[in-house]
Each structure stands twice: as C-alpha cells, then as structure tokens.
C-alpha positions in Angstrom: -33.8 24.5 -43.9 -30.9 26.5 -45.2 -31.5 29.2 -42.8 -31.4 26.9 -39.7 -28.1 25.3 -40.8 -26.6 28.8 -41.3 -27.9 29.8 -37.8 -26.4 26.7 -36.2 -23.0 27.3 -37.9 -23.0 31.0 -36.9 -23.9 30.1 -33.2 -21.1 27.5 -33.2 -18.6 30.0 -34.4 -19.6 32.5 -31.7 -19.4 29.9 -28.9 -16.0 28.8 -30.1 -14.7 32.4 -30.2 -15.9 32.9 -26.6 -14.3 29.7 -25.3 -10.8 30.3 -26.8 -9.7 33.1 -24.3 -10.9 30.9 -21.4 -8.9 27.9 -22.6 -5.8 30.1 -23.2 -5.9 31.2 -19.5 -6.1 27.7 -18.2 -3.2 26.5 -20.5 -1.0 29.2 -19.0 -1.7 28.1 -15.5 -1.0 24.5 -16.5 2.6 25.2 -17.4 3.7 27.6 -14.7 3.1 28.6 -11.1 1.4 31.9 -10.4 3.5 33.9 -8.1 0.8 34.2 -5.4 0.7 30.3 -5.2 4.5 29.8 -4.9 5.4 32.7 -2.6 4.1 33.4 0.9 1.5 36.1 1.2 3.5 38.3 3.6 5.3 40.9 1.5 7.7 43.6 2.6 8.5 47.0 1.2 11.9 47.4 2.9 14.3 45.3 5.0 16.3 46.8 7.9 19.4 45.4 9.7 18.7 42.0 11.2 15.7 41.3 8.9 15.5 38.0 6.9 15.1 38.3 3.2 15.1 36.0 0.2 16.9 36.5 -3.1 16.3 34.9 -6.5 19.1 33.6 -8.6 19.4 31.7 -11.9 20.4 28.4 -10.4 23.5 27.9 -12.6 26.6 26.3 -11.2 28.6 29.6 -11.1 26.3 30.8 -8.3 27.0 28.0 -6.0 30.7 28.0 -6.8 30.9 31.8 -6.0 28.4 32.2 -3.1 28.7 30.2 0.0 26.9 30.2 3.4 28.2 33.1 5.7 29.4 35.1 2.7 28.5 38.8 2.5 27.1 40.3 -0.7 27.1 43.9 -1.6 23.7 45.2 -2.4 22.9 47.9 -5.0 19.9 49.8 -6.2 19.3 51.0 -9.8 17.7 54.4 -9.8 15.3 55.8 -12.3 18.2 57.6 -14.0 20.0 54.2 -14.3 22.5 55.2 -11.6 23.8 52.2 -9.6 24.0 53.1 -5.9 25.4 50.8 -3.1 22.7 50.5 -0.4 23.8 47.8 2.0 25.3 44.3 2.7 23.5 41.0 3.1 24.9 37.9 4.9 24.0 34.5 3.2 22.2 32.2 5.7 21.2 29.3 3.4 20.3 28.1 0.0 16.6 27.4 -0.5 15.7 25.1 -3.3 17.5 25.5 -6.6 17.0 29.2 -7.2 16.6 31.0 -3.9 19.0 32.2 -1.1 18.0 33.2 2.4 19.9 36.1 3.7 20.1 38.5 6.7 20.5 42.2 6.3 23.9 43.1 7.7 23.7 46.8 7.0 21.7 49.4 5.1 18.0 49.5 4.2 17.2 47.2 1.3 14.1 47.0 -0.9 12.6 44.4 -3.3 14.4 44.5 -6.7 17.7 45.5 -5.2 20.6 43.5 -6.7 23.0 41.6 -4.4 26.4 40.9 -6.0 29.5 38.9 -5.4 32.3 38.9 -8.1 30.4 38.4 -11.4 27.2 36.8 -10.1 24.0 38.6 -9.0 20.8 37.8 -7.1 17.5 39.8 -7.0 16.0 40.7 -3.7 12.3 39.6 -3.6 9.5 41.0 -1.5 8.2 37.7 0.0 9.6 34.5 1.4 9.3 31.2 -0.6 7.1 28.3 0.5 9.6 25.5 0.3 12.4 25.9 2.8 
C-alpha cells in the first residue's frame, strides 16, 4: 500500500513539472501580441526613395507635439562601432494608431532599425507594415 501511494505522488510531481512550462508559454501569449500576429507578413530589408515605411514611436505627447503630417525627419544608422551616420530623409504621411507613423522615403536608402529624428524625439524604422491603418 505504501509503495503505490509513493508511486502516485511521484507520478503526480512528474506530470506537474511537465505542465508548468506549457502553462508559462500560454500565459505569455495571453498578455501580449506576438509580432507575427500584429504586423503584416511582408517584410523589407531596405527602403529606397518613394517606398512607404512604418516607424514605431513611444506614443507620448511630445511625439505628436513635435512631429506633424508632411514633416521631414532625418534618418540615422548606428554602426557596429557605435558611430551614428546620416542615411536619409523620411516624409511623414500619417499617424497609424497610437504608436506608429507611416512615412515615405524622401532620400537615401533606409533599413529596419534605423532611427528617424526630429528635435529631441525619435522613431524606429520597422521592417513590416502594421495591420491596423
């Protein structure tokens, strides 16, 4: 009798240990959106003059006070040696949702992770468009 109770307890502990990682994964998806579900599947490695791109920003009030539709933003790239190089200019087309800006490349060749700046605010160029426009 004692052996069967110990066997049941041991099996219960093993099953519980196997289920904890699976529960953790589902909890993480319950509180955030995986990028592949929120962004469109079409991704770009670079953007040339005339291409439409999307930029991510923090959504704070200083962004909307500083950046307006038809403004131009200087775009910079940070190299592996931490050097900041100007790489182009982007024209603001519209705001998309609370944290994205749709833009058009005015000059240069831009890449995802480049930084678009105006005064003291910055946006991050992303590789795919957003679903909600």
